[in-house]
LOGUVO-201101 format. One record per residue: residue in three letters; y, z, x negated of N, C-alpha, C in turn. Coordinates in steps of 0.2 Angstrom, whole numbers, padded with zeros to 4 digits, always signed. Layout:
N
alaYZXYZXYZX
...
end
This chain:
335
met+0091+0083+0048+0085+0075+0052+0077+0081+0052
arg+0079+0085+0047+0070+0085+0047+0069+0092+0051
asp+0074+0096+0051+0077+0101+0056+0073+0099+0065
thr+0078+0094+0064+0080+0093+0073+0071+0087+0073
phe+0068+0086+0069+0063+0080+0073+0056+0085+0075
phe+0055+0092+0068+0052+0097+0069+0053+0101+0075
gly+0059+0101+0079+0058+0104+0085+0056+0100+0090
phe+0058+0094+0090+0056+0090+0094+0048+0087+0094
thr+0047+0085+0087+0039+0084+0089+0034+0090+0089
ala+0035+0099+0088+0031+0103+0090+0030+0103+0095
ala+0035+0102+0098+0033+0104+0108+0031+0097+0109
gly+0028+0092+0104+0023+0087+0108+0016+0087+0104
leu+0016+0092+0100+0011+0094+0098+0008+0100+0104
ile+0010+0103+0105+0009+0106+0111+0007+0102+0113
ala+0010+0098+0121+0008+0095+0124+0000+0091+0122
leu-0001+0088+0113-0005+0084+0112-0011+0091+0112
met-0012+0098+0110-0016+0102+0111-0017+0105+0119
gly-0014+0102+0123-0016+0107+0129-0016+0101+0134
ser-0016+0092+0134-0018+0091+0136-0024+0086+0136
ala-0027+0089+0125-0033+0084+0125-0038+0085+0129
ala-0039+0092+0132-0046+0093+0139-0046+0088+0144
ser-0039+0086+0145-0039+0081+0152-0040+0075+0150
ala-0039+0073+0143-0039+0066+0139-0030+0062+0141
glu-0025+0067+0142-0020+0063+0145-0017+0064+0135
val-0017+0061+0129-0016+0062+0126-0011+0053+0122
thr-0005+0057+0120+0000+0054+0115+0001+0054+0109
leu-0002+0048+0105-0002+0049+0099+0006+0045+0097
arg+0008+0049+0090+0015+0045+0088+0013+0041+0080
phe+0012+0036+0079+0010+0030+0075+0017+0028+0071
ala+0018+0031+0062+0024+0030+0062+0021+0025+0056
his+0027+0021+0052+0027+0018+0045+0033+0016+0045
val+0036+0011+0037+0041+0011+0035+0042+0005+0037
asp+0037-0001+0039+0040-0008+0039+0042-0009+0045
pro+0046-0017+0046+0048-0016+0052+0043-0018+0058
asp+0045-0021+0064+0040-0019+0069+0036-0026+0070
asp+0040-0031+0068+0035-0038+0067+0031-0038+0066
trp+0028-0041+0071+0019-0040+0068+0018-0046+0062
gln+0021-0052+0066+0022-0059+0063+0022-0058+0053
ser+0028-0053+0051+0028-0053+0048+0029-0047+0045
ser+0024-0043+0042+0023-0034+0043+0016-0035+0044
lys+0014-0030+0039+0008-0030+0039+0006-0023+0043
lys+0014-0016+0042+0012-0010+0045+0012-0013+0052
gly+0017-0016+0053+0019-0016+0060+0015-0021+0065
ala+0009-0024+0060+0002-0030+0065+0001-0024+0065
ala-0003-0020+0061-0009-0015+0062-0004-0009+0067
ala-0003-0007+0066+0002-0005+0072+0003-0006+0079
gln+0003-0012+0081+0003-0015+0087-0004-0015+0091
met-0007-0018+0084-0015-0020+0085-0018-0012+0087
phe-0018-0006+0085-0018-0001+0086-0019+0000+0094
lys-0013+0004+0094-0006+0006+0101-0014+0000+0105
gln-0013-0008+0104-0018-0010+0112-0024-0007+0112
ile-0028-0008+0107-0035-0007+0106-0034+0000+0111
val-0032+0005+0108-0031+0013+0112-0031+0011+0116
glu-0025+0009+0120-0022+0010+0128-0025+0006+0132
gly-0029+0001+0126-0034-0003+0132-0040-0002+0133
gln-0044+0006+0130-0049+0006+0129-0052+0014+0132
ser-0043+0017+0133-0045+0026+0136-0039+0027+0138
asp-0038+0031+0140-0031+0033+0146-0028+0039+0141
met-0026+0037+0133-0022+0039+0129-0016+0030+0127
thr-0010+0036+0125-0003+0032+0124-0003+0033+0118
val+0000+0027+0115+0001+0027+0109+0011+0026+0109
glu+0013+0029+0103+0020+0027+0103+0021+0026+0097
ile+0024+0019+0095+0026+0018+0089+0033+0018+0086
phe+0032+0022+0080+0040+0023+0075+0041+0019+0072
pro+0041+0010+0069+0040+0010+0064+0049+0009+0061
ala+0049+0006+0053+0056+0004+0050+0059+0012+0048
gly+0054+0016+0046+0055+0022+0041+0060+0028+0048
ala+0059+0026+0054+0061+0029+0061+0060+0037+0059
leu+0056+0037+0058+0055+0049+0056+0054+0048+0050
gly+0055+0044+0045+0057+0048+0038+0056+0042+0035
asn+0055+0040+0026+0051+0040+0022+0043+0040+0020
glu+0039+0037+0018+0032+0036+0017+0029+0045+0017
asp+0032+0047+0011+0032+0055+0009+0033+0060+0017
glu+0039+0059+0019+0040+0064+0025+0034+0063+0031
ile+0031+0055+0030+0028+0052+0035+0020+0058+0032
val+0019+0058+0028+0010+0060+0023+0013+0067+0029
ser+0021+0071+0026+0019+0081+0028+0018+0079+0034
gln+0022+0075+0040+0025+0075+0048+0014+0075+0050
val+0010+0071+0048+0005+0068+0048+0001+0076+0048
gln+0003+0078+0040-0002+0083+0039+0000+0090+0043
glu+0006+0092+0047+0007+0097+0049+0007+0095+0057
gly+0002+0088+0060+0003+0086+0066+0009+0084+0071
leu+0015+0083+0067+0022+0081+0068+0019+0075+0070
val+0018+0071+0069+0016+0064+0071+0008+0065+0070
gln+0003+0059+0075-0003+0060+0074-0005+0055+0070
val-0002+0047+0071-0005+0045+0062-0001+0041+0060
gly+0000+0039+0054+0002+0036+0048+0001+0031+0046
met+0005+0027+0044+0002+0021+0040+0005+0022+0035
val+0004+0024+0029+0009+0024+0020+0004+0022+0016
ser+0006+0017+0010+0001+0016+0002+0006+0019-0003
gly+0009+0017-0005+0008+0022-0015+0011+0030-0011
ala+0013+0034-0005+0013+0039-0004+0009+0044-0005
met+0003+0039-0004-0005+0042-0003-0009+0049-0010
ser-0005+0042-0015-0010+0044-0021-0003+0050-0024
lys+0002+0051-0021+0007+0059-0022+0002+0065-0021
val-0002+0064-0013-0005+0071-0012-0015+0070-0015
cys-0013+0064-0016-0023+0064-0018-0024+0058-0023
lys-0023+0064-0030-0023+0058-0035-0027+0053-0039
pro-0035+0055-0033-0040+0050-0034-0035+0044-0032
ala-0033+0040-0026-0030+0038-0026-0026+0031-0030
ala-0027+0032-0035-0020+0030-0041-0022+0027-0044
val-0031+0026-0042-0034+0023-0047-0035+0016-0044
leu-0032+0017-0037-0031+0009-0035-0023+0003-0038
asp-0022+0011-0041-0017+0004-0045-0018+0003-0051
ile-0025+0005-0054-0026+0002-0061-0026-0006-0061
pro-0022-0008-0065-0020-0018-0065-0026-0021-0066
tyr-0026-0026-0065-0030-0032-0064-0037-0028-0063
thr-0038-0024-0059-0045-0022-0055-0049-0027-0052
phe-0045-0029-0045-0049-0033-0042-0046-0040-0042
ala-0052-0044-0043-0053-0050-0045-0048-0055-0038
asp-0049-0052-0033-0044-0056-0027-0047-0049-0021
ala-0042-0053-0015-0044-0048-0012-0049-0044-0008
thr-0055-0051-0007-0060-0051-0003-0067-0046-0008
val-0062-0046-0016-0067-0040-0019-0065-0035-0017
ala-0056-0033-0016-0056-0025-0014-0058-0021-0004
trp-0058-0029-0003-0059-0025+0004-0067-0025+0003
glu-0072-0027-0002-0078-0023+0001-0081-0019-0005
val-0075-0016-0009-0075-0010-0012-0072-0005-0005
leu-0067-0006-0004-0064-0001+0001-0070+0000+0008
asp-0072-0004+0010-0074-0003+0015-0082-0001+0014
gly-0081-0001+0008-0090-0001+0008-0092+0008+0004
pro-0096+0011+0000-0098+0019-0003-0093+0020-0006
phe-0089+0017-0011-0084+0018-0014-0078+0023-0008
gly-0075+0019-0005-0070+0019+0000-0071+0027+0005
ala-0077+0024+0004-0079+0032+0010-0078+0038+0007
glu-0081+0037-0001-0083+0045-0003-0073+0046-0006
leu-0071+0040-0007-0064+0041-0008-0059+0046-0001
ala-0061+0043+0003-0058+0044+0009-0059+0053+0011
glu-0065+0053+0010-0070+0061+0008-0066+0066+0006
ala-0065+0063-0002-0062+0066-0006-0054+0068-0005
cys-0050+0064-0002-0043+0063+0000-0041+0069+0005
glu-0048+0069+0010-0047+0073+0016-0047+0080+0013
ala-0052+0080+0010-0055+0088+0006-0048+0089+0003
lys-0046+0086+0000-0038+0089-0003-0032+0088+0000
thr-0033+0088+0005-0026+0084+0008-0025+0086+0017
gly-0030+0086+0019-0031+0087+0028-0030+0083+0031
leu-0032+0075+0026-0029+0071+0027-0036+0067+0030
lys-0037+0061+0035-0045+0059+0039-0041+0053+0038
thr-0044+0048+0032-0041+0041+0029-0047+0035+0037
leu-0043+0034+0041-0049+0031+0047-0047+0023+0044
ala-0044+0020+0041-0048+0014+0039-0042+0011+0034
tyr-0041+0008+0030-0037+0004+0023-0035-0004+0027
gly-0029-0003+0023-0024-0011+0024-0023-0010+0017
glu-0019-0017+0019-0017-0019+0012-0009-0021+0012
thr-0005-0021+0008+0001-0021+0005+0000-0029+0001
gly-0004-0031-0003-0005-0036-0008-0005-0035-0012
phe-0004-0041-0016-0006-0042-0024+0001-0041-0026
arg+0004-0037-0032+0011-0038-0036+0012-0043-0040
asn+0016-0048-0040+0017-0053-0046+0024-0051-0047
phe+0022-0055-0055+0031-0053-0059+0034-0060-0056
thr+0040-0061-0058+0047-0064-0056+0052-0063-0065
asn+0055-0067-0063+0061-0067-0070+0064-0074-0069
gly+0071-0075-0071+0076-0078-0071+0076-0082-0078
thr+0073-0080-0085+0071-0082-0088+0066-0087-0092
arg+0061-0086-0093+0056-0094-0093+0049-0092-0088
pro+0044-0097-0090+0039-0094-0086+0034-0089-0090
ile+0031-0087-0087+0025-0081-0090+0018-0082-0089
arg+0016-0085-0095+0010-0087-0096+0005-0083-0099
thr+0009-0080-0101+0004-0075-0107+0005-0070-0108
pro+0004-0061-0110+0009-0056-0110+0016-0059-0115
glu+0010-0064-0120+0016-0062-0124+0023-0066-0124
asp+0023-0070-0116+0029-0073-0114+0032-0066-0110
met+0030-0062-0110+0034-0056-0108+0037-0052-0110
ala+0038-0053-0118+0043-0050-0126+0048-0049-0123
gly+0052-0045-0123+0059-0045-0124+0061-0045-0115
leu+0059-0047-0114+0060-0045-0105+0061-0041-0103
lys+0065-0039-0097+0066-0032-0093+0066-0032-0088
phe+0060-0026-0084+0057-0027-0078+0057-0022-0075
arg+0063-0023-0066+0064-0016-0065+0056-0017-0062
val+0054-0010-0063+0046-0007-0059+0053-0001-0054
gln+0045+0002-0051+0047+0008-0047+0048+0014-0051
pro+0051+0020-0049+0050+0025-0055+0045+0029-0053
ile+0040+0027-0060+0031+0027-0057+0029+0026-0063
pro+0026+0033-0069+0022+0032-0075+0019+0026-0075
leu+0011+0026-0070+0007+0020-0069+0011+0013-0072
tyr+0014+0010-0067+0020+0004-0072+0023+0006-0076
leu+0027+0010-0076+0030+0009-0085+0024+0008-0089
glu+0018+0012-0090+0014+0010-0095+0013+0000-0094
leu+0010+0001-0085+0009-0007-0086+0013-0011-0089
val+0019-0010-0088+0022-0017-0092+0024-0017-0098
lys+0026-0009-0100+0022-0009-0110+0018-0012-0112
gly+0013-0010-0108+0005-0012-0111+0008-0022-0112
leu+0010-0022-0107+0012-0032-0108+0015-0034-0115
gly+0021-0029-0116+0026-0032-0119+0033-0031-0117
gly+0035-0030-0110+0039-0028-0106+0041-0025-0108
glu+0048-0024-0105+0053-0020-0106+0056-0014-0098
pro+0051-0007-0096+0051-0005-0088+0054-0003-0088
thr+0059-0003-0086+0068-0002-0079+0066+0001-0072
pro+0065+0007-0075+0066+0010-0066+0073+0010-0062
ile+0072+0006-0055+0078+0004-0053+0079+0006-0046
ala+0079+0008-0044+0078+0010-0035+0080+0005-0031
trp+0076+0002-0028+0074-0004-0023+0080-0007-0018
thr+0085-0002-0018+0093-0004-0014+0094-0007-0021
glu+0095-0004-0025+0098-0007-0030+0098-0014-0037
leu+0089-0017-0035+0088-0021-0035+0090-0026-0035
pro+0094-0033-0030+0095-0037-0030+0104-0036-0032
asn+0108-0031-0033+0110-0032-0040+0111-0032-0046
ala+0104-0029-0047+0102-0027-0054+0099-0034-0057
leu+0096-0038-0052+0097-0044-0054+0102-0050-0056
ala+0106-0049-0048+0111-0054-0048+0115-0053-0057
thr+0115-0046-0059+0122-0045-0064+0117-0046-0070
gly+0111-0045-0069+0107-0046-0078+0105-0040-0079
val+0109-0033-0077+0104-0027-0079+0095-0030-0080
val+0093-0030-0076+0084-0033-0079+0086-0042-0078
asp+0078-0044-0078+0078-0051-0081+0070-0049-0073
gly+0071-0046-0074+0065-0049-0066+0060-0045-0063
gln+0059-0043-0060+0054-0034-0057+0046-0039-0054
glu+0041-0035-0047+0037-0037-0048+0037-0034-0038
asn+0033-0039-0037+0030-0037-0029+0029-0041-0025
pro+0025-0040-0018+0022-0045-0017+0025-0051-0015
val+0021-0058-0014+0026-0062-0012+0029-0062-0005
gly+0026-0059+0001+0029-0060+0007+0036-0053+0005
val+0036-0050+0001+0040-0045+0001+0048-0049-0004
ile+0044-0051-0010+0049-0057-0012+0053-0060-0008
tyr+0049-0067-0003+0053-0071+0000+0054-0067+0006
asn+0054-0061+0008+0057-0059+0013+0064-0057+0015
asn+0065-0054+0007+0070-0051+0003+0075-0055-0001
gly+0072-0064+0000+0079-0066-0002+0078-0063-0011
leu+0073-0064-0014+0074-0060-0022+0072-0071-0026
his+0068-0072-0021+0065-0081-0026+0075-0080-0027
lys+0076-0080-0022+0085-0084-0024+0088-0081-0029
leu+0087-0075-0033+0089-0074-0038+0084-0074-0045
gln+0079-0078-0044+0075-0078-0049+0073-0083-0051
lys+0071-0088-0056+0067-0095-0056+0062-0096-0057
tyr+0057-0090-0059+0051-0089-0059+0046-0084-0057
met+0039-0088-0052+0034-0081-0051+0027-0083-0054
thr+0024-0078-0060+0018-0079-0059+0012-0076-0056
leu+0006-0080-0054+0004-0075-0049-0001-0074-0052
asp+0001-0068-0054-0006-0062-0063-0008-0056-0056
gly-0007-0054-0047-0012-0053-0045-0012-0045-0048
his-0005-0041-0053-0010-0037-0059-0009-0032-0052
val-0008-0027-0049-0010-0021-0044-0011-0023-0036
tyr-0016-0023-0033-0018-0023-0028-0012-0017-0023
gly-0012-0020-0018-0006-0011-0014-0011-0010-0007
val-0013-0003-0007-0017-0003-0004-0013+0003+0004
asp-0016-0002+0010-0011+0005+0012-0017+0008+0019
phe-0015+0015+0019-0019+0020+0018-0016+0021+0029
leu-0022+0021+0032-0021+0023+0038-0025+0031+0042
val-0021+0033+0042-0023+0040+0045-0019+0046+0050
met-0023+0050+0050-0023+0056+0054-0027+0062+0051
ser-0024+0068+0055-0026+0073+0050-0031+0078+0054
thr-0036+0081+0048-0043+0083+0052-0041+0085+0058
glu-0037+0092+0060-0035+0096+0064-0032+0092+0070
thr-0029+0087+0071-0028+0082+0075-0035+0079+0078
phe-0037+0075+0072-0043+0072+0076-0048+0073+0081
asp-0050+0081+0076-0052+0088+0079-0051+0089+0088
met-0046+0089+0091-0044+0091+0096-0047+0085+0099
leu-0050+0080+0096-0049+0072+0102-0057+0075+0103
ser-0058+0071+0112-0065+0072+0112-0067+0067+0108
pro-0077+0069+0108-0078+0063+0104-0076+0055+0106
glu-0077+0053+0116-0077+0048+0117-0069+0044+0113
gln-0064+0049+0113-0056+0049+0112-0056+0045+0102
gln-0061+0050+0101-0062+0049+0092-0067+0042+0092
ala-0072+0041+0094-0072+0032+0092-0068+0026+0094
val-0063+0028+0100-0059+0025+0102-0054+0022+0096
val-0052+0028+0092-0045+0029+0089-0048+0025+0083
thr-0054+0028+0079-0058+0027+0075-0060+0018+0073
arg-0062+0016+0080-0063+0010+0082-0053+0005+0082
ala-0052+0007+0084-0045+0003+0086-0042+0004+0076
ala-0044+0010+0073-0042+0009+0067-0044+0003+0063
val-0051+0003+0060-0052-0001+0056-0051-0011+0060
val-0051-0011+0064-0046-0016+0067-0043-0019+0064
ala-0037-0014+0065-0031-0014+0066-0029-0015+0058
gly-0032-0010+0052-0030-0011+0047-0033-0017+0042
asn-0039-0022+0049-0039-0027+0048-0035-0033+0047
phe-0031-0032+0053-0025-0033+0058-0022-0038+0053
gly-0019-0029+0050-0015-0028+0043-0015-0035+0039
arg-0021-0032+0035-0023-0038+0031-0022-0045+0031
ser-0026-0046+0036-0024-0053+0038-0018-0055+0036
ile-0013-0054+0043-0005-0054+0043-0002-0056+0036
gln-0007-0050+0031-0003-0049+0025-0002-0055+0020
gln-0011-0058+0022-0014-0062+0020-0009-0071+0022
trp-0007-0069+0028-0005-0075+0028+0003-0074+0028
asn+0007-0073+0026+0010-0071+0023+0013-0072+0016
thr+0007-0070+0012+0006-0071+0007+0006-0078+0003
ala+0004-0082+0008+0002-0091+0007+0005-0095+0012
gly+0010-0092+0016+0016-0096+0015+0021-0093+0012
gly+0023-0091+0011+0026-0086+0006+0024-0088-0001
ile+0022-0093-0003+0023-0094-0009+0025-0102-0008
ser+0020-0106-0003+0025-0114-0002+0033-0113-0001
ala+0035-0107+0001+0042-0107+0005+0048-0107+0001
val+0043-0100-0006+0047-0102-0012+0048-0105-0017
gln+0041-0109-0018+0042-0117-0021+0047-0123-0017
glu+0047-0123-0009+0051-0127-0008+0061-0127-0007
glu+0060-0120-0009+0065-0116-0011+0069-0118-0018
gly+0064-0121-0022+0065-0120-0030+0062-0115-0036
met+0060-0114-0034+0054-0106-0037+0050-0111-0041
glu+0050-0109-0050+0044-0113-0052+0037-0106-0050
val+0031-0109-0048+0026-0105-0046+0018-0106-0054
tyr+0018-0100-0057+0013-0104-0061+0007-0097-0060
val+0001-0103-0059-0007-0098-0059-0008-0098-0065
pro-0009-0090-0068-0016-0091-0074-0022-0093-0073
thr-0025-0095-0081-0031-0097-0079-0037-0091-0081
ala-0041-0092-0079-0046-0086-0080-0044-0082-0087
glu-0042-0085-0092-0043-0085-0098-0038-0080-0098
glu-0031-0084-0098-0025-0079-0097-0024-0073-0093
leu-0029-0072-0087-0029-0066-0085-0034-0062-0087
ala-0037-0062-0089-0040-0058-0096-0034-0055-0102
gln-0032-0061-0106-0028-0060-0108-0023-0052-0107
phe-0021-0055-0098-0015-0048-0094-0018-0040-0097
arg-0025-0043-0091-0030-0035-0093-0032-0035-0097
glu-0033-0035-0104-0036-0032-0111-0029-0029-0112
ala-0023-0031-0114-0015-0029-0115-0014-0023-0110
ala-0016-0023-0103-0014-0018-0099-0018-0012-0098
gln-0024-0011-0096-0028-0009-0094-0031-0001-0099
pro-0029-0004-0106-0029+0003-0109-0027+0007-0108
ala-0018+0006-0110-0014+0009-0109-0016+0013-0102
val-0014+0010-0096-0015+0013-0090-0022+0017-0089
lys-0024+0015-0092-0032+0020-0090-0032+0025-0093
glu-0030+0025-0100-0027+0032-0107-0020+0037-0101
trp-0017+0033-0099-0012+0039-0095-0015+0041-0088
leu-0020+0037-0086-0022+0040-0079-0027+0044-0080
ala-0030+0046-0084-0036+0049-0085-0034+0055-0088
gly-0026+0056-0092-0023+0063-0093-0022+0065-0086
asp-0018+0061-0082-0017+0061-0078-0019+0066-0070
leu-0023+0064-0071-0029+0066-0067-0034+0071-0067
gly-0035+0071-0077-0039+0078-0076-0048+0078-0075
ala-0046+0082-0071-0056+0083-0067-0056+0076-0064
asp-0051+0075-0061-0055+0070-0056-0052+0061-0060
ala-0053+0061-0068-0055+0054-0070-0061+0050-0070
glu-0063+0051-0067-0070+0052-0066-0071+0047-0060
trp-0065+0044-0055-0062+0042-0052-0063+0034-0053
ile-0059+0034-0060-0060+0027-0064-0066+0025-0066
glu-0070+0027-0070-0078+0024-0071-0080+0023-0061
lys-0080+0028-0057-0082+0028-0049-0079+0018-0050
leu-0074+0019-0050-0070+0010-0046-0073+0006-0051
asp-0074+0006-0058-0075+0001-0062-0083-0001-0059
ala-0086+0004-0056-0094+0001-0055-0094+0000-0049
ala-0089+0003-0045-0090-0003-0038-0089-0008-0038
val-0081-0012-0040-0080-0018-0044-0085-0021-0047
ala-0089-0015-0050-0095-0024-0055-0099-0024-0048
asp-0103-0019-0046-0107-0020-0040-0104-0027-0032
ala-0096-0025-0035-0094-0030-0028-0095-0038-0031
thr-0093-0040-0038-0094-0045-0041-0100-0048-0046
asp-0106-0042-0042-0110-0047-0045-0115-0052-0043
end
């Protein structure tokens, strides 16, 4: 598939380069979420981006949703190579720009408004510059994949002590392994496609995901309890290669930048909407939802953060300073 895709899009890149001077530009926008803007934050962002760009310029935007051009890692690579002009990715960004991994430090953001202030302020701008220097990817705006929460089928989880002895499916990412171990649970890496069967057969007792993902994929039907601990705030990166951006005229760059910011905020709003509605929906269908108190959340934070930060500092090496930079930005946003 990659070779065929390369042959197809290389011609598209040549067309983009040849037509930039005449302002006849087609931007391919790829993401892995469904296209439906009402249920998909990336789908909503992509469609908003398209409407603004096409409405305020003579550029055209072609959207490739639902992984039509590959997974997130492939999309990142394609944007870097100029085969796709715009991409919206989440976890894949930290694989090519390690400092972005600090955003996954558990219990960093008290709520979404704090995350928005940090990402849309000096810290987010500095992180974008650092990632652009490392990857050649310009972060045009930040979106949101939502706060991740624990579910299980055994008992309510109100404090870290309630995690003891429970097996939780996690992504095969060391940070998440350290997170669950720090809380006293047993992390079990399992592919997303195998999760429903693993829950149904008792291979694992629980899992963790944003509310919208849990509800839209029917995971609440396989689990009895949800704890809204919001341990990790997922971030979407709306990116374009620096090379592609520089091919655009100043007027086109202004439109693209403006469209990206509005698109990122629209995606955030859709994610917030689906989270609020998802909480009500899972409760109506029989799931017990628990909201930890501030004191209980402090226990989760104190149990999980030290191990994760220690592991992450070692993995980041010279970039470990980003941990302190994020802590300082969050402190400023919550003063």
